[in-house]
GUSE-972996 format. One record per residue (C-alpha): residue number from 0; z, x, y; residue in three letters. Coordinates in steps of 0.05 Angstrom, whole numbers. Each point is the difference from the previous one (the first is absolute). Last residue first. Layout:
BEGIN
{NUM,{Z,X,Y},"Ala"}
...
//
This chain:
BEGIN
{652,{-16,-510,199},"Gly"}
{651,{-39,65,-1},"Val"}
{650,{-38,15,59},"Ile"}
{649,{-59,47,-14},"Ile"}
{648,{-38,39,58},"Asp"}
{647,{-68,23,-24},"Asp"}
{646,{-28,47,-50},"Pro"}
{645,{-77,-13,-15},"Lys"}
{644,{-29,-44,-52},"Arg"}
{643,{-32,19,-61},"Gly"}
{642,{40,-63,-38},"Ala"}
{641,{40,56,-41},"Ala"}
{640,{20,34,65},"His"}
{639,{20,-68,32},"Arg"}
{638,{35,-20,-63},"Ala"}
{637,{37,71,-5},"Trp"}
{636,{28,-14,76},"Ala"}
{635,{26,-71,-17},"Ser"}
{634,{35,29,-68},"His"}
{633,{28,54,37},"Tyr"}
{632,{30,-47,51},"Gly"}
{631,{29,-45,-54},"Ser"}
{630,{29,56,-31},"Glu"}
{629,{37,20,55},"Leu"}
{628,{26,-73,11},"His"}
{627,{25,-5,-73},"Arg"}
{626,{31,66,6},"Ala"}
{625,{40,-21,64},"Phe"}
{624,{26,-59,-31},"Arg"}
{623,{23,52,-57},"Ala"}
{622,{26,54,44},"Pro"}
{621,{53,-57,38},"Asp"}
{620,{36,39,51},"Phe"}
{619,{-45,-22,66},"Ala"}
{618,{-13,-69,-35},"Pro"}
{617,{72,-10,10},"Ser"}
{616,{37,-46,-50},"Asn"}
{615,{65,46,-8},"Pro"}
{614,{-2,27,74},"Leu"}
{613,{5,-74,36},"Leu"}
{612,{75,-4,-11},"Asp"}
{611,{14,69,24},"Met"}
{610,{-38,-9,58},"Leu"}
{609,{34,-64,16},"Arg"}
{608,{67,41,-9},"Ala"}
{607,{-16,54,48},"Arg"}
{606,{-30,-53,48},"Leu"}
{605,{66,-33,0},"Ala"}
{604,{37,62,14},"Ser"}
{603,{-44,20,58},"Leu"}
{602,{18,-75,27},"Arg"}
{601,{65,14,-7},"Pro"}
{600,{0,73,32},"Arg"}
{599,{-37,-34,63},"Asp"}
{598,{-1,58,49},"Arg"}
{597,{-43,47,-49},"Gly"}
{596,{-51,-60,-18},"Leu"}
{595,{-11,-13,72},"Ala"}
{594,{-5,73,9},"Val"}
{593,{-50,14,-54},"Ala"}
{592,{-44,-67,24},"Leu"}
{591,{-1,29,79},"Ala"}
{590,{-19,66,-31},"Lys"}
{589,{-60,-28,-42},"Met"}
{588,{-19,-45,54},"Glu"}
{587,{-4,57,48},"Glu"}
{586,{-40,47,-40},"Pro"}
{585,{-53,-56,-16},"Ser"}
{584,{-22,-51,-52},"Glu"}
{583,{63,-4,-46},"Thr"}
{582,{6,0,-75},"Ala"}
{581,{71,-30,-14},"Leu"}
{580,{-28,-75,6},"Glu"}
{579,{-36,14,-61},"Pro"}
{578,{57,1,-49},"Leu"}
{577,{-23,-33,-57},"Gly"}
{576,{-5,64,-45},"Val"}
{575,{-77,1,0},"Ala"}
{574,{7,-9,80},"His"}
{573,{48,53,6},"Leu"}
{572,{-41,44,-51},"Leu"}
{571,{-64,-7,47},"Ser"}
{570,{36,18,60},"Ala"}
{569,{31,56,-32},"Ala"}
{568,{-72,29,-12},"Val"}
{567,{-26,-16,75},"Arg"}
{566,{6,68,33},"Ser"}
{565,{-37,36,-47},"Gly"}
{564,{-50,-52,1},"Leu"}
{563,{-19,-1,74},"Arg"}
{562,{14,-30,67},"Pro"}
{561,{76,-13,-13},"Gly"}
{560,{41,-52,-43},"Ala"}
{559,{67,19,33},"Met"}
{558,{58,8,-52},"Thr"}
{557,{67,-29,-10},"Val"}
{556,{29,10,-71},"Leu"}
{555,{58,-42,-38},"Pro"}
{554,{40,46,-49},"Val"}
{553,{6,-34,-62},"Gly"}
{552,{-10,60,-44},"Ser"}
{551,{-80,-29,-17},"Arg"}
{550,{-8,1,70},"Leu"}
{549,{25,71,17},"Cys"}
{548,{-41,28,-58},"Asp"}
{547,{-65,-36,15},"Ala"}
{546,{8,16,75},"Ala"}
{545,{6,76,-26},"Thr"}
{544,{-67,-8,-40},"Thr"}
{543,{-35,-12,61},"His"}
{542,{40,7,68},"Ala"}
{541,{-39,3,62},"Gly"}
{540,{-49,52,29},"Cys"}
{539,{-8,-16,70},"Val"}
{538,{61,-42,15},"Leu"}
{537,{60,26,-43},"Ala"}
{536,{43,-59,-33},"Asp"}
{535,{62,-21,13},"Ile"}
{534,{47,-20,-66},"Phe"}
{533,{64,-39,6},"Leu"}
{532,{66,-4,-29},"Asp"}
{531,{5,68,-39},"Ala"}
{530,{42,9,-53},"Ala"}
{529,{-53,-31,-52},"Pro"}
{528,{-41,66,8},"Leu"}
{527,{54,43,-32},"Arg"}
{526,{-19,-10,-76},"Ala"}
{525,{-75,0,15},"Leu"}
{524,{7,73,32},"His"}
{523,{43,20,-69},"Gly"}
{522,{-55,-25,-47},"Ala"}
{521,{-57,34,48},"Arg"}
{520,{30,74,-2},"Pro"}
{519,{33,12,64},"Leu"}
{518,{-20,25,72},"Ser"}
{517,{66,-1,42},"Pro"}
{516,{16,-51,51},"Ala"}
{515,{6,12,79},"Trp"}
{514,{46,-45,36},"Ile"}
{513,{-26,-4,71},"Leu"}
{512,{63,-35,40},"Arg"}
{511,{25,65,1},"Ala"}
{510,{-60,16,48},"Pro"}
{509,{46,-45,61},"Asp"}
{508,{-51,-35,40},"Ile"}
{507,{-17,5,74},"Gly"}
{506,{-79,8,-13},"Ala"}
{505,{13,73,3},"Lys"}
{504,{47,6,-55},"Ala"}
{503,{-47,-33,-42},"Thr"}
{502,{-50,46,23},"Ala"}
{501,{39,62,-15},"Glu"}
{500,{21,-29,-69},"Glu"}
{499,{-83,-6,-17},"Leu"}
{498,{-13,70,26},"Arg"}
{497,{52,27,-37},"Arg"}
{496,{-16,-37,-66},"Arg"}
{495,{-72,22,6},"Ala"}
{494,{18,67,1},"Ala"}
{493,{48,-4,-61},"Asp"}
{492,{-52,-33,-40},"Pro"}
{491,{7,-75,-11},"Pro"}
{490,{62,-37,-30},"Ala"}
{489,{-18,-66,-22},"Leu"}
{488,{23,-60,43},"Gln"}
{487,{54,-35,11},"Trp"}
{486,{10,-33,73},"Leu"}
{485,{73,-25,24},"Val"}
{484,{13,-64,31},"Ala"}
{483,{61,-17,39},"Asp"}
{482,{-35,3,68},"Pro"}
{481,{-59,-44,-23},"Leu"}
{480,{-44,0,66},"Glu"}
{479,{-3,72,1},"Ala"}
{478,{-11,11,-68},"Leu"}
{477,{-60,-52,4},"Ile"}
{476,{-28,51,60},"Glu"}
{475,{14,61,-42},"Leu"}
{474,{-40,-35,-59},"Trp"}
{473,{-62,-8,52},"Leu"}
{472,{3,69,24},"Ser"}
{471,{-2,25,-79},"Phe"}
{470,{-61,-51,-8},"Ser"}
{469,{-42,23,58},"Ala"}
{468,{23,80,1},"Arg"}
{467,{-29,-1,-76},"Asp"}
{466,{43,0,-64},"Leu"}
{465,{-49,-10,-58},"Lys"}
{464,{-2,74,-15},"Arg"}
{463,{81,-6,-12},"His"}
{462,{-12,-37,-63},"Gly"}
{461,{17,-81,10},"Asn"}
{460,{71,-13,-17},"Phe"}
{459,{17,-39,58},"Ser"}
{458,{71,-29,3},"Cys"}
{457,{48,-43,44},"Leu"}
{456,{70,-4,-15},"Val"}
{455,{41,-48,39},"Leu"}
{454,{68,29,5},"Arg"}
{453,{60,-20,-40},"Asp"}
{452,{5,55,-63},"Glu"}
{451,{-38,59,40},"Pro"}
{450,{-47,39,-47},"Leu"}
{449,{7,69,-28},"Gly"}
{448,{-25,-23,-68},"Leu"}
{447,{71,0,-30},"Ala"}
{446,{26,-35,62},"Pro"}
{445,{-51,-56,-11},"Arg"}
{444,{20,-11,-74},"Ser"}
{443,{-55,11,-54},"Pro"}
{442,{-44,-59,-5},"Pro"}
{441,{9,-59,-49},"Ala"}
{440,{-52,-6,-44},"Ala"}
{439,{-67,-22,19},"Pro"}
{438,{-26,-72,-37},"Pro"}
{437,{-62,19,-36},"Ser"}
{436,{-74,-7,27},"Trp"}
{435,{-63,16,-46},"Thr"}
{434,{-29,70,37},"Leu"}
{433,{-47,-18,61},"Asn"}
{432,{-80,-5,6},"Ala"}
{431,{-16,8,75},"Gln"}
{430,{-62,-41,12},"Tyr"}
{429,{43,-64,19},"Thr"}
{428,{0,-64,-15},"Asp"}
{427,{-75,-37,-2},"Pro"}
{426,{-39,67,-17},"Leu"}
{425,{-62,13,45},"Phe"}
{424,{-55,43,-35},"Ile"}
{423,{-30,33,54},"Leu"}
{422,{-75,34,10},"Lys"}
{421,{9,76,23},"Glu"}
{420,{-8,26,65},"Ala"}
{419,{61,-28,24},"Phe"}
{418,{31,0,70},"His"}
{417,{-57,-52,19},"Gly"}
{416,{40,-48,-35},"Arg"}
{415,{59,-2,47},"His"}
{414,{-13,-62,43},"Ala"}
{413,{-4,-38,-67},"Pro"}
{412,{72,21,-19},"Pro"}
{411,{12,54,-42},"Val"}
{410,{70,16,-28},"Leu"}
{409,{15,-71,8},"Val"}
{408,{-59,-28,-38},"Pro"}
{407,{10,47,-62},"Asp"}
{406,{-31,67,-21},"Val"}
{405,{-42,36,-55},"Ile"}
{404,{-56,35,31},"Ala"}
{403,{-69,-1,-36},"Tyr"}
{402,{-62,37,-14},"Asp"}
{401,{21,69,4},"Leu"}
{400,{-55,59,-6},"Trp"}
{399,{-10,-8,73},"Pro"}
{398,{68,23,16},"Ala"}
{397,{25,-30,64},"Ala"}
{396,{75,8,-32},"Ser"}
{395,{10,-61,43},"Ser"}
{394,{81,6,13},"Ala"}
{393,{60,0,-34},"Ala"}
{392,{-14,44,-57},"Leu"}
{391,{42,0,-60},"Gly"}
{390,{-11,-78,-11},"Leu"}
{389,{-65,-19,-27},"Trp"}
{388,{-76,28,9},"Val"}
{387,{-55,-24,-40},"Ala"}
{386,{-55,16,-48},"Gln"}
{385,{-56,-45,-34},"Val"}
{384,{-48,32,-47},"Pro"}
{383,{45,53,-24},"Ala"}
{382,{-6,77,-3},"Pro"}
{381,{-33,-1,69},"Arg"}
{380,{1,81,13},"Leu"}
{379,{44,-11,63},"Ala"}
{378,{59,-35,-44},"Ala"}
{377,{2,75,-27},"Ile"}
{376,{-9,34,66},"Gly"}
{375,{56,-43,31},"Pro"}
{374,{54,46,-41},"Arg"}
{373,{64,-14,28},"Ala"}
{372,{61,60,-6},"His"}
{371,{29,-26,67},"Arg"}
{370,{-34,-58,32},"Thr"}
{369,{-74,-9,4},"Phe"}
{368,{-21,-56,-41},"Val"}
{367,{65,-25,-27},"Ser"}
{366,{6,-58,-49},"Leu"}
{365,{-80,-1,-15},"Asp"}
{364,{-16,-54,-44},"Val"}
{363,{-57,1,-42},"Leu"}
{362,{-34,-64,-28},"Ile"}
{361,{-38,-11,-58},"His"}
{360,{26,63,-38},"Val"}
{359,{-49,13,-64},"Gly"}
{358,{42,55,-26},"Asp"}
{357,{-58,47,3},"Ala"}
{356,{-4,-14,81},"Ala"}
{355,{73,26,3},"Ile"}
{354,{-14,64,-38},"Arg"}
{353,{-66,18,41},"Glu"}
{352,{41,-14,64},"Ala"}
{351,{50,54,-30},"Ala"}
{350,{-51,51,-20},"Ala"}
{349,{-29,-8,71},"Arg"}
{348,{54,7,41},"Asp"}
{347,{21,59,-45},"Ser"}
{346,{59,-10,-58},"Leu"}
{345,{71,24,-1},"Ala"}
{344,{30,-52,32},"Ala"}
{343,{-32,-58,-38},"Leu"}
{342,{57,-25,-37},"Asp"}
{341,{-25,-64,-33},"Val"}
{340,{56,-50,-13},"Phe"}
{339,{-34,-61,-39},"Ser"}
{338,{19,-77,-17},"Asp"}
{337,{48,5,67},"Cys"}
{336,{76,-14,-15},"Asp"}
{335,{20,59,-46},"Arg"}
{334,{-28,54,47},"Gly"}
{333,{23,-32,59},"Ile"}
{332,{67,7,-32},"Arg"}
{331,{-5,75,-14},"Ala"}
{330,{-19,16,66},"Arg"}
{329,{52,-40,33},"Trp"}
{328,{49,29,-46},"Asp"}
{327,{-10,63,32},"Ser"}
{326,{-36,69,-35},"Gly"}
{325,{-23,15,73},"Asp"}
{324,{-69,3,-30},"Asp"}
{323,{-47,20,67},"Pro"}
{322,{-53,-40,30},"Gly"}
{321,{-73,-22,-24},"Val"}
{320,{28,-61,-44},"Ser"}
{319,{-52,-50,-30},"Tyr"}
{318,{46,-63,-17},"Ala"}
{317,{-39,-51,-40},"Ile"}
{316,{7,-73,5},"Pro"}
{315,{-32,-54,-40},"Arg"}
{314,{-8,-64,39},"Val"}
{313,{-15,-71,-16},"Arg"}
{312,{26,-14,-69},"Asp"}
{311,{48,62,2},"Arg"}
{310,{35,-42,56},"Asp"}
{309,{33,50,47},"His"}
{308,{72,12,4},"Ala"}
{307,{5,63,-32},"Ala"}
{306,{-39,34,52},"Phe"}
{305,{36,-37,59},"Ile"}
{304,{67,23,-5},"Asp"}
{303,{-12,71,27},"Gly"}
{302,{-38,-26,64},"Ala"}
{301,{57,5,53},"Leu"}
{300,{42,55,-22},"His"}
{299,{-53,35,-39},"Met"}
{298,{-42,9,61},"Thr"}
{297,{67,29,36},"Ala"}
{296,{3,53,-48},"His"}
{295,{34,32,-64},"Glu"}
{294,{-62,4,-44},"Arg"}
{293,{-66,-34,-6},"Tyr"}
{292,{-21,23,68},"Asp"}
{291,{-66,40,6},"Pro"}
{290,{-34,-70,-16},"Ser"}
{289,{-60,-32,-28},"Leu"}
{288,{7,-70,-29},"Tyr"}
{287,{-52,-24,-52},"Gly"}
{286,{-14,-67,-12},"Val"}
{285,{-37,-22,-60},"Val"}
{284,{-15,-78,10},"Leu"}
{283,{21,-47,-61},"Pro"}
{282,{-42,-31,1},"Pro"}
{281,{-56,18,-5},"Gln"}
{280,{-68,28,-28},"Ser"}
{279,{-4,73,-3},"Lys"}
{278,{-30,35,65},"Ala"}
{277,{-63,44,-14},"Ala"}
{276,{25,72,-2},"Pro"}
{275,{8,45,70},"Arg"}
{274,{-37,60,10},"Val"}
{273,{41,41,58},"Val"}
{272,{-23,-11,68},"Pro"}
{271,{-30,64,35},"Arg"}
{270,{34,14,67},"Val"}
{269,{-36,5,68},"Gln"}
{268,{41,51,43},"Gly"}
{267,{75,8,15},"Pro"}
{266,{54,-37,-39},"Val"}
{265,{60,14,26},"Arg"}
{264,{-28,13,72},"Phe"}
{263,{-44,-62,4},"Ala"}
{262,{56,-41,-29},"Ala"}
{261,{48,36,49},"Glu"}
{260,{-48,-17,64},"Phe"}
{259,{-4,-73,-21},"Gly"}
{258,{69,-11,-11},"Ala"}
{257,{10,30,72},"Val"}
{256,{-48,-59,26},"Arg"}
{255,{27,-50,-43},"Arg"}
{254,{75,21,33},"Leu"}
{253,{-39,-1,73},"Glu"}
{252,{-20,-73,-11},"Glu"}
{251,{79,-17,-20},"Gly"}
{250,{17,30,65},"Thr"}
{249,{31,60,-7},"Phe"}
{248,{80,6,22},"Pro"}
{247,{16,54,-43},"Tyr"}
{246,{44,-2,-70},"Phe"}
{245,{-72,-21,-40},"Leu"}
{244,{-30,59,22},"Ala"}
{243,{35,40,-48},"Asp"}
{242,{-25,-38,-60},"Gln"}
{241,{-76,-2,30},"Thr"}
{240,{7,75,6},"Ser"}
{239,{-8,46,64},"Leu"}
{238,{-53,26,41},"Pro"}
{237,{-47,16,-66},"Leu"}
{236,{-49,45,22},"Gln"}
{235,{-74,2,-15},"Gly"}
{234,{-16,-5,70},"Lys"}
{233,{48,-44,18},"Val"}
{232,{-21,-21,74},"Glu"}
{231,{-4,-75,-18},"Gly"}
{230,{12,-14,81},"Arg"}
{229,{47,-51,-23},"Ala"}
{228,{36,42,-50},"Ile"}
{227,{8,63,54},"Val"}
{226,{23,-51,52},"Ala"}
{225,{53,-25,-56},"Arg"}
{224,{19,75,-13},"Ile"}
{223,{11,19,73},"Glu"}
{222,{40,-60,15},"Ala"}
{221,{38,6,-61},"Phe"}
{220,{13,72,19},"Leu"}
{219,{37,-18,70},"Arg"}
{218,{37,-53,-41},"Glu"}
{217,{29,47,-47},"Glu"}
{216,{24,50,49},"Asn"}
{215,{37,-51,40},"Asp"}
{214,{25,-33,-63},"Trp"}
{213,{34,60,-32},"Asp"}
{212,{35,-40,-54},"Ala"}
{211,{5,54,-49},"Thr"}
{210,{-37,-26,-47},"Glu"}
{209,{-52,-32,47},"Arg"}
{208,{-6,71,28},"Tyr"}
{207,{-19,31,-65},"Ala"}
{206,{-51,-57,-5},"Arg"}
{205,{-35,14,61},"Met"}
{204,{-11,71,-16},"Leu"}
{203,{-23,-19,-72},"His"}
{202,{-53,-33,34},"Gly"}
{201,{-15,44,58},"Lys"}
{200,{-10,53,-50},"Ala"}
{199,{-48,-46,-35},"Pro"}
{198,{-44,-6,60},"Ala"}
{197,{-13,77,15},"Leu"}
{196,{-32,-7,68},"Ala"}
{195,{51,52,32},"Pro"}
{194,{-23,52,-47},"Asn"}
{193,{47,65,-1},"Val"}
{192,{55,-35,40},"Glu"}
{191,{-7,-58,-41},"Leu"}
{190,{13,36,-59},"Ala"}
{189,{58,37,38},"Lys"}
{188,{28,-63,20},"Ala"}
{187,{1,-31,-76},"Leu"}
{186,{40,61,-24},"Ala"}
{185,{50,-8,52},"Ala"}
{184,{12,-72,-13},"Ile"}
{183,{7,17,-74},"Ala"}
{182,{50,49,23},"Glu"}
{181,{44,-48,30},"Ala"}
{180,{-11,-52,-49},"His"}
{179,{23,36,-67},"Arg"}
{178,{0,-68,-38},"Gly"}
{177,{-41,27,-54},"Leu"}
{176,{-56,-44,6},"Arg"}
{175,{-4,20,76},"Leu"}
{174,{4,76,-24},"Leu"}
{173,{-65,-16,-49},"Val"}
{172,{-36,-34,60},"Gln"}
{171,{18,55,43},"Gly"}
{170,{-27,52,-49},"Arg"}
{169,{-67,-41,-6},"Met"}
{168,{-6,5,82},"Ala"}
{167,{10,68,-2},"His"}
{166,{-48,13,-56},"Leu"}
{165,{-51,-49,34},"Glu"}
{164,{2,42,70},"Ala"}
{163,{-30,59,-30},"Ile"}
{162,{12,51,48},"Gly"}
{161,{65,27,-30},"Pro"}
{160,{-41,25,-69},"His"}
{159,{42,51,-32},"Leu"}
{158,{73,-30,18},"Arg"}
{157,{-33,-67,4},"Thr"}
{156,{-19,3,-76},"Gly"}
{155,{62,40,-26},"Glu"}
{154,{49,-57,31},"Asp"}
{153,{-52,-55,-26},"Leu"}
{152,{10,23,-71},"Ala"}
{151,{70,7,1},"Ala"}
{150,{0,-73,29},"Leu"}
{149,{-42,-22,-47},"Ala"}
{148,{41,24,-55},"Ala"}
{147,{56,-23,27},"Asp"}
{146,{-19,-73,12},"Asn"}
{145,{-22,-5,-76},"Asp"}
{144,{-20,-71,2},"Pro"}
{143,{-73,7,5},"Ser"}
{142,{-42,-14,52},"Ser"}
{141,{15,55,50},"Val"}
{140,{-9,48,-63},"Leu"}
{139,{-75,-19,-1},"Leu"}
{138,{-9,3,74},"Ile"}
{137,{44,67,-4},"Ala"}
{136,{-43,35,-48},"Leu"}
{135,{-71,-28,27},"Asn"}
{134,{26,31,71},"Met"}
{133,{20,69,-33},"His"}
{132,{-57,8,-39},"Gly"}
{131,{-50,-17,51},"Gly"}
{130,{29,50,50},"Pro"}
{129,{-27,58,-30},"Phe"}
{128,{47,61,25},"Ala"}
{127,{35,1,-64},"Pro"}
{126,{-56,7,-43},"Ala"}
{125,{19,22,-66},"Val"}
{124,{78,-34,0},"Arg"}
{123,{-26,-60,51},"Thr"}
{122,{-53,-11,-62},"Leu"}
{121,{43,10,-55},"Arg"}
{120,{50,-64,33},"His"}
{119,{-62,-44,9},"Phe"}
{118,{-20,11,-72},"Ala"}
{117,{70,-11,-17},"Gly"}
{116,{10,-64,39},"Ala"}
{115,{-61,-29,-31},"Ala"}
{114,{30,15,-71},"Glu"}
{113,{59,-38,22},"Ala"}
{112,{-36,-55,36},"Met"}
{111,{-52,-19,-67},"Arg"}
{110,{-17,-64,36},"Asn"}
{109,{-78,14,-18},"Leu"}
{108,{-11,3,73},"Val"}
{107,{55,47,9},"Arg"}
{106,{-30,38,-55},"Leu"}
{105,{-71,5,36},"Ala"}
{104,{42,17,64},"Asn"}
{103,{27,61,-29},"Gly"}
{102,{-65,25,-27},"Leu"}
{101,{-35,-14,68},"Ala"}
{100,{57,51,30},"Leu"}
{99,{-9,50,-56},"Leu"}
{98,{-76,1,7},"Ser"}
{97,{5,14,72},"Glu"}
{96,{51,51,-2},"Pro"}
{95,{-36,36,-57},"Asp"}
{94,{54,20,-50},"Asn"}
{93,{-45,38,-50},"Gly"}
{92,{21,-66,-56},"Ala"}
{91,{-16,-45,58},"Ala"}
{90,{-75,-1,-18},"Leu"}
{89,{15,-22,-73},"Arg"}
{88,{56,-53,17},"Glu"}
{87,{-52,-32,48},"Leu"}
{86,{-52,-1,-52},"Ile"}
{85,{50,-31,-47},"Pro"}
{84,{27,-53,52},"Leu"}
{83,{-64,-24,29},"Ala"}
{82,{-11,-47,-63},"Glu"}
{81,{67,-28,7},"Ala"}
{80,{-8,-11,75},"Ala"}
{79,{-56,-45,-9},"Arg"}
{78,{22,-41,61},"Asp"}
{77,{-77,11,29},"Leu"}
{76,{22,43,50},"Ala"}
{75,{37,50,-50},"Leu"}
{74,{-62,-2,-43},"Leu"}
{73,{-34,22,62},"Gly"}
{72,{51,55,18},"Lys"}
{71,{-9,23,-74},"Ala"}
{70,{-69,7,7},"Lys"}
{69,{6,39,68},"Ser"}
{68,{46,46,-35},"Phe"}
{67,{-40,10,-66},"Leu"}
{66,{-61,12,49},"Ser"}
{65,{34,51,42},"Pro"}
{64,{20,36,-65},"Pro"}
{63,{-60,8,-35},"His"}
{62,{18,14,-72},"Gly"}
{61,{-42,-45,-42},"Pro"}
{60,{-64,28,42},"Gln"}
{59,{-55,-37,-34},"Ala"}
{58,{34,-66,-21},"Ala"}
{57,{47,10,62},"Leu"}
{56,{-57,-8,42},"Ile"}
{55,{-21,-63,-35},"Arg"}
{54,{64,-28,6},"Asp"}
{53,{9,13,73},"Leu"}
{52,{-68,-36,18},"His"}
{51,{26,-61,-47},"Pro"}
{50,{66,0,39},"Leu"}
{49,{-32,-6,65},"Ala"}
{48,{-19,-74,-6},"Glu"}
{47,{68,-29,-19},"Ala"}
{46,{33,40,57},"His"}
{45,{-49,-28,58},"Arg"}
{44,{65,5,48},"Gly"}
{43,{-58,37,52},"Ala"}
{42,{39,59,-6},"Met"}
{41,{-9,-5,-81},"Leu"}
{40,{-75,-16,9},"Leu"}
{39,{1,66,48},"Phe"}
{38,{34,46,-54},"Leu"}
{37,{-47,-27,-59},"Ala"}
{36,{-63,16,46},"Leu"}
{35,{29,67,17},"Asn"}
{34,{9,16,-66},"Tyr"}
{33,{-72,-20,-29},"Arg"}
{32,{-24,42,54},"Ala"}
{31,{35,56,-17},"Pro"}
{30,{-10,-11,-71},"Val"}
{29,{-72,2,0},"Ala"}
{28,{-23,-29,-70},"Ser"}
{27,{-29,-59,19},"Pro"}
{26,{-48,30,51},"Ala"}
{25,{-48,-54,26},"Ser"}
{24,{43,-56,-7},"Arg"}
{23,{67,39,24},"Val"}
{22,{-39,16,61},"Leu"}
{21,{-12,-71,14},"Gly"}
{20,{69,-22,-14},"Glu"}
{19,{18,54,49},"Leu"}
{18,{-36,-28,59},"Ile"}
{17,{23,-69,-15},"Ala"}
{16,{69,24,-6},"Ile"}
{15,{4,39,65},"Ala"}
{14,{-35,-66,36},"Pro"}
{13,{51,-43,-24},"Lys"}
{12,{62,53,16},"Leu"}
{11,{-14,6,76},"Lys"}
{10,{70,23,18},"Gly"}
{9,{-30,61,41},"Ala"}
{8,{30,48,-63},"Gln"}
{7,{-42,-43,-44},"Ala"}
{6,{-63,3,46},"Leu"}
{5,{3,81,5},"Lys"}
{4,{13,-1,-78},"Val"}
{3,{-64,-40,-15},"Ala"}
{2,{-42,42,47},"Lys"}
{1,{28,63,-34},"Ala"}
{0,{-22,-35,-65},"Met"}
//
């Protein structure tokens, strides 16, 4: 046994296990040999083989604490947290730190987050010097909507453990979410001082620089992060989320790589798929829509009409919600428009996947994958025979459990096919579902909106996280060519506003020509949009929901069809509306078109009138037409599966 232990300590588990298996055969009742064998099997990842040895020890010695703890760890590794829980509750009764930590993790796996937080809180009280309590409590709270509780826990954690860079980084992340940018930057800088290789801190710091328009520091960090991603030096870290990466000038291939890192980070190791019943005969297909955003959210502002528009002879939609219940009309409406509305938020990933499988879902469509409140672990358990990603992630998911991505030919031209790990379902008009068009009401007066009555009003209502140096520089060049124009934008944080106004003055343009619009509820925002003359898009990550909002309001939009999906959504919409000439191929073309339209008011007025004529019959705002195309894509994907064929690209005619 001593030889086996020595081999194991040297990392040679296979011969160590072989020696101990021989010992156990010759001395079946020798607990130390059997326990070490079980321990080494667990270390080797052979959890299922370890459990019978631990059970045999516990049959002889029911209270053997090391075997109880090891059994619980093995059960957790096998995704059997419910069985591990009573064991860990028993062990944690004595406030053993390791048992409390494992108990909190088991509760987290079971999605019993309040109880998990309680276990971690208890651990921080009984063993304040034990860093695992503070780390895991922080990880749990940072993922919750309670920013104040997260910040309080991180203030305490960084005070007690100032040498743990991850705690400083998470504190910076929460401060950033709270809009306390200067404090966030200081906390993230502290994290990198403690550990210069902490990639997530760099990602959050880059976001803080973007939100404050500190482009010099942003671009320096971007180069560092890009190099780390290229070298694959993530080491179990997530340098930045795929959703955050969309705002920076990564190539489509780089975004696919980032998404691959996130998929492996969010769903580590090999998962054990849930058992699915045999698919029932069809039609109709049962299509499950998995989303955290059945609430007042951009996803519903786009896809909200699709569920009612589905032809029930072809598709039966089921909404699977994993996000917060905001009590909004949107949530109630989706509940009415789908055949079923199932709230999975309180269930574990496995229990949620088992429910989807039991419902006989043929095709599961993940509407978010990695966005806030998303639960990628559910789809990773393969609850449906065919699984797709659509709408919520403007890039490949690179998730091995998602077979298809739903796109369109403008969004993903042939040269960009390699940006996606999934097979593609190409819809004929646009991939972006939109609500039914209705005529916009007359906007408030320009003076009431803080706008000049008689000047050209350019607007760009993209969120300020999309505002990069290249886009703003282009906008300033357009303003310089159109001296009577003003630029109407959403008001950014104060630090960003100061820098943007300084950059404007440095370019020789009066900063007063930048007009800052306050954030408004959606109805108020839509009501003011028709007061603008022309929307000019951002370059790296362009307008998506915002593009649809402006077009439906009768405001023409000039964009650049860029080198990846996130910069091509507005171009896709313009093609569907019938104004493809407004989608340019370069910043220079975009500037020339915007300036030409700005200098020719009759031409701009005619363009606006043409847009208003096109809108009532536009495929971009026809949910029934969109639903027919979506259903055709679903049926083609299902037909391949039913015929035993692998997923492949599908073009919907």
